[in-house]
C-alpha positions in Angstrom: 364.7 85.5 -23.7 365.3 88.3 -26.2 361.8 88.4 -27.0 361.2 89.0 -23.2 363.6 91.8 -22.9 362.3 93.5 -26.2 358.5 93.1 -24.6 359.6 94.5 -21.3 361.9 97.2 -22.8 359.1 98.0 -25.2 356.5 98.9 -22.1 359.3 100.9 -20.4 359.3 102.8 -23.9 355.5 103.3 -23.4 356.0 105.2 -20.3 359.3 107.3 -21.0 359.9 107.9 -24.8 359.9 111.8 -25.5 357.5 113.0 -28.0 358.6 114.1 -31.5 356.4 116.2 -34.0 353.2 115.0 -34.1 351.7 113.6 -37.2 347.9 112.8 -37.9 347.0 108.5 -37.5 343.7 107.7 -38.4 341.7 104.4 -36.4 339.8 102.0 -38.0 336.8 103.7 -38.0 336.5 105.9 -41.3 333.9 108.8 -40.3 336.2 111.8 -39.1 335.2 114.7 -37.4 335.8 117.7 -39.9 339.2 119.6 -39.0 340.7 117.0 -36.8 341.7 114.0 -39.5 343.5 112.0 -36.0 340.1 112.1 -34.6 337.1 109.7 -35.4 333.4 109.8 -34.0 331.5 106.0 -34.1 328.5 104.5 -32.4 325.6 101.9 -32.2 321.6 102.7 -32.1 319.7 99.6 -31.2 315.7 99.4 -30.3 313.2 96.7 -30.6 310.2 95.0 -29.6 310.4 92.6 -27.0 307.5 90.0 -25.6 308.1 88.0 -22.5 305.6 85.0 -21.6 306.0 85.2 -17.8 307.2 88.1 -15.7 306.3 88.2 -11.9 303.1 85.7 -13.6 302.2 88.4 -16.1 302.8 88.2 -19.9 304.4 91.7 -21.2 305.7 93.4 -24.0 308.1 96.6 -24.1 310.2 98.7 -26.3 313.5 98.0 -25.8 316.4 99.7 -26.2 320.5 98.4 -26.3 319.9 94.5 -26.5 321.5 93.1 -29.4 324.1 95.8 -28.6 324.2 98.8 -26.5 323.5 101.9 -28.0 326.3 104.0 -27.5 328.4 106.8 -29.2 332.3 107.4 -28.9 335.3 109.2 -30.0 338.9 107.7 -30.4 342.2 108.6 -32.1 345.5 108.4 -32.4 348.6 110.9 -33.1 352.4 110.0 -34.2 354.9 111.4 -31.7 357.4 109.5 -33.8 360.0 106.8 -33.6 357.0 104.5 -33.5 355.3 105.8 -30.6 351.8 106.8 -30.9 349.5 108.9 -28.0 346.1 107.2 -28.0 342.5 108.0 -26.4 338.9 107.0 -26.4 335.9 108.1 -24.8 332.6 106.0 -25.3 329.0 106.7 -23.2 326.0 104.4 -23.3 322.2 105.7 -23.3 318.9 104.1 -23.2 317.2 104.9 -26.7 313.9 105.1 -25.4 314.3 108.1 -23.7 317.3 109.4 -24.2 318.8 109.0 -20.8 322.2 107.8 -19.9 322.5 104.1 -19.2 324.7 105.0 -16.1 323.3 107.9 -14.1 325.4 110.8 -13.3 328.2 109.2 -15.6 328.8 110.6 -19.0 331.4 107.9 -20.4 330.7 105.2 -18.2 332.2 102.5 -21.0 335.4 104.2 -21.9 337.4 107.2 -20.9 341.0 106.1 -21.4 344.2 107.9 -22.7 347.6 106.3 -23.5 350.9 105.4 -25.1 351.5 102.4 -28.1 354.2 101.4 -30.0 355.5 98.4 -31.7 355.1 96.2 -28.4 351.4 96.8 -27.6 349.6 99.7 -25.9 349.5 101.2 -22.2 346.3 103.0 -21.4 344.6 104.3 -17.7 340.9 104.9 -17.3 337.8 103.7 -17.6 338.5 100.7 -20.2 336.9 96.9 -21.3 338.8 94.5 -19.3 340.4 91.5 -20.8 337.4 89.0 -20.6 335.7 91.2 -23.4 339.2 91.3 -25.2 339.6 87.6 -25.4 336.8 85.9 -24.8 333.8 87.7 -25.6 334.2 87.0 -29.2 333.3 83.3 -28.4 330.1 84.3 -26.6 327.9 82.4 -29.3 324.6 82.6 -27.7 324.5 86.9 -27.4 325.1 86.6 -31.1 321.5 85.2 -31.5 320.0 87.4 -29.0 321.4 90.3 -26.7 319.5 88.7 -24.0 321.5 85.6 -23.8 324.8 86.9 -22.8 326.0 84.3 -19.6 323.1 84.7 -17.1 323.7 88.0 -14.7 326.7 88.4 -16.8 329.0 87.2 -13.2 332.0 86.5 -15.6 331.8 89.9 -17.3 331.5 88.1 -21.2 328.8 90.6 -21.8 331.9 93.1 -22.2 332.1 95.4 -19.4 334.5 98.5 -18.2 336.6 99.0 -15.6 337.0 101.8 -13.5 340.4 103.6 -12.1 342.2 100.9 -14.2 345.9 100.4 -15.9 345.9 98.4 -18.6 348.6 97.0 -20.9 347.6 95.1 -24.1 350.4 93.7 -26.7 350.8 94.0 -30.0 349.9 90.9 -32.5 353.5 88.2 -32.3 352.1 86.1 -34.8 348.7 85.2 -34.1 349.7 85.5 -30.4 348.6 88.4 -28.3 348.0 89.1 -24.4 347.6 91.8 -21.6 347.4 92.3 -18.1 345.2 95.1 -16.1 345.2 96.6 -12.9 342.1 98.8 -11.2 342.3 100.7 -8.0 340.1 100.6 -5.0 337.5 102.9 -5.0 338.2 105.2 -2.0 336.0 107.9 -2.3 333.4 108.4 0.5 330.0 106.7 0.9 327.3 107.4 3.3 327.6 103.9 5.0 330.4 101.4 3.9 328.6 98.6 5.3 325.2 99.3 3.8 324.3 96.3 1.3 323.9 99.0 -1.7 327.4 99.7 -1.4 330.4 100.9 -0.2 333.2 101.5 -2.6 334.8 98.5 -4.8 337.8 97.0 -3.8 340.9 96.5 -6.1 340.6 93.9 -9.0 343.3 92.6 -11.3 343.1 90.2 -14.8 345.3 88.5 -17.2 344.5 87.1 -20.5 346.0 85.8 -23.7 344.5 84.8 -27.4 346.0 83.3 -30.1 344.6 82.9 -33.8 345.7 81.0 -36.5 344.0 79.9 -39.8 340.7 79.3 -38.8 341.5 78.2 -35.4 341.1 81.0 -32.6 341.0 80.7 -28.7 341.5 83.0 -25.8 341.3 82.8 -21.9 341.4 85.1 -19.2 341.5 85.2 -15.3 339.9 88.1 -13.2 339.7 88.7 -9.7 337.7 91.4 -8.2 337.9 92.4 -4.3 334.8 93.5 -2.6 333.1 94.2 -5.9 330.3 97.1 -5.2 328.5 99.8 -8.0 329.4 99.0 -10.8 330.4 95.3 -10.4 327.4 94.6 -8.0 326.0 91.6 -7.2 322.3 90.7 -7.4 321.3 87.2 -7.6 317.7 87.9 -7.4 317.2 89.7 -10.4 320.1 88.1 -12.2 319.4 84.6 -11.7 316.0 84.0 -10.0 317.7 82.5 -7.0 315.9 82.9 -3.6 319.4 82.3 -1.2 323.2 83.2 -2.7 326.0 81.8 0.0 323.3 81.2 2.5 321.4 84.8 2.6 318.2 85.8 1.4 318.5 87.7 -2.3 315.6 90.2 -1.5 313.3 91.7 1.3 309.1 91.6 1.7 307.8 94.8 1.0 305.3 94.5 4.2 302.3 97.3 2.4 302.5 95.2 -0.8 304.3 91.7 -0.2 306.0 92.4 -3.4 309.6 91.0 -3.3 312.1 93.9 -3.4 315.6 92.5 -4.9 318.7 93.3 -3.3 320.8 95.1 -5.6 324.1 94.5 -4.3 325.3 91.9 -1.8 328.1 92.7 0.1 330.8 89.6 -0.7 334.2 89.5 -0.3 335.6 88.5 -3.8 334.8 87.4 -6.8 337.5 85.1 -9.1 336.6 84.5 -12.7 338.2 82.2 -15.1 337.1 82.2 -18.7 338.0 80.6 -21.9 336.5 80.0 -25.5 337.3 79.1 -28.7 336.1 78.8 -32.6 336.8 77.0 -35.9 335.8 78.6 -39.2 334.4 76.1 -41.6 333.5 78.4 -44.6 329.7 79.5 -44.3 329.4 77.9 -40.2 331.6 78.7 -37.5 331.5 76.6 -34.4 331.8 78.4 -30.8 332.4 77.4 -27.5 333.1 78.6 -23.9 333.6 77.7 -20.3 333.6 80.0 -17.4 333.9 79.2 -13.4 333.1 82.2 -10.8 333.9 81.5 -7.3 332.0 83.8 -4.8 333.4 84.3 -1.3 331.0 86.1 1.1 329.2 85.2 4.8 331.5 82.9 5.7 331.0 80.9 2.7 332.4 80.1 -1.0 330.1 78.9 -3.9 331.3 78.2 -7.6 328.9 79.2 -10.6 330.0 76.9 -14.0 328.8 77.5 -17.4 329.6 75.9 -20.5 328.1 77.0 -24.1 328.3 75.3 -27.4 326.9 76.5 -30.8 327.5 78.3 -33.8 326.6 80.9 -36.4 325.5 79.9 -40.2 326.2 82.1 -43.1 322.9 81.4 -45.0 322.9 84.0 -48.0 324.8 87.1 -48.6 322.4 89.2 -46.4 320.9 86.2 -43.8 322.7 85.2 -40.9 321.2 82.4 -38.4 323.1 81.7 -34.9 321.7 78.5 -32.9 323.3 78.8 -28.9 322.6 76.1 -26.0 324.1 77.0 -22.2 323.9 75.3 -18.9 324.6 76.5 -15.8 325.2 75.0 -12.2 325.4 77.1 -9.0 325.2 75.5 -5.4 322.6 72.8 -5.8 320.8 74.6 -8.6 320.9 74.0 -12.6 319.3 76.0 -15.7 319.3 75.6 -19.5 319.0 78.2 -22.1 318.5 77.6 -25.5 318.9 80.8 -27.8 317.9 81.3 -31.4 318.4 84.4 -33.8 318.3 85.9 -37.6 319.9 88.7 -38.5 319.0 90.1 -42.4 321.5 92.8 -43.6 319.9 95.6 -45.1 323.4 97.4 -45.7 326.7 97.2 -44.4 325.7 99.6 -41.3 322.0 98.5 -41.1 320.4 95.2 -40.1 316.8 93.9 -38.3 317.3 90.9 -36.3 314.4 88.5 -34.3 315.6 86.3 -31.7 314.1 84.1 -29.3 315.2 82.6 -25.7 313.8 80.1 -23.6 315.3 79.1 -19.9 314.3 76.3 -17.4 315.8 76.5 -14.1 315.8 73.9 -10.9 312.6 74.0 -8.9 312.1 76.7 -6.4 314.4 78.9 -8.9 312.7 81.7 -10.4 313.3 81.9 -14.2 314.9 85.2 -15.5 316.5 86.0 -19.0 318.5 89.0 -19.2 318.1 92.0 -16.9 315.5 93.8 -18.6 312.5 91.9 -17.0 311.3 91.0 -13.8 311.5 87.1 -13.1 309.0 84.3 -13.7 306.6 83.6 -11.2 307.9 79.9 -11.9 310.9 78.1 -13.2 310.9 78.7 -16.6 310.4 82.2 -18.9 310.6 82.7 -22.5 311.2 85.9 -24.6 310.8 86.8 -28.7 312.2 90.0 -29.8 312.2 91.7 -33.1 314.6 94.9 -33.5 316.8 97.0 -35.7 320.3 97.8 -35.3 322.4 100.7 -37.3 326.2 101.2 -36.9 327.7 104.4 -37.7 
């Protein structure tokens, strides 16, 4: 009870403690902007060539960027306000390295744009920020470590690492290996041309809770999230993401009468999306074993269906400069299923630069178009394979 009261008291202190004389406090990134020692600048650049064996019945090779990690840059900082209280902020923007465009058209800081207060009990922040699936479960997404295309198909469990707008988030400090948090996101009340258009009105509210525990070689995390009327940045696109021709009893694409091509619906207007995700890892020296599970319930059009996914795999430290990763995932949705295998080799040329080779193969049920990631169109049959060679630089 005393611990609970202390945590509640600490949370209140975040909101109501008065500021004292400011003193610089530097976060964990070591490159600083001159003249502003409490502010740090960081980023990731990722680019490479990807070959796909079947995209709409054709082979394709393309320059693809932001695959192993999204290409991005950001600034973050902290200021000591005295009495153990700190002001914190972070701005982070993702972009396409091939043409320099923003990943989210018209949005500069699409990944993080937040400010808040922190003390010894935790941190309270407001704005656009990563959810708790990212904080507590994403580290166990082993296939994404083999290939950036292999985050769970469609990313409906948000394990690829997603931000959510208009949110208030509390993340606890580390209590002897235990951390926890809660998040609430307000509905989008801005005006839209047609709230009933399947291309989207505003997203509804959302809430999220999570917990993580680490002790010695073992670690585990879990999170639950509910999204109401997900639209816009939380859009549901089942054809381009899963290759499904129907979703909750509805067609997932229209046919262009001029070309007879499929035009995927980018945002199916469902009522709610409920996510439960959990993962664990055990470190055995050079080898780390991982597993995770996700269940996503979709409700809409008077129906409800669950997507279930389980993933197992591991990472092996082959040499001081070379890591190998292998991941296998199996997915079930309604009367369909899919299996995917991902393999990656990562060679570290320095602490900040590495080159990697990755391969993915996915086979789905008959009648489902195979698709890996969201960079390519679905296959003309139930299988799709990718091979990629890329380079990443962290600064």
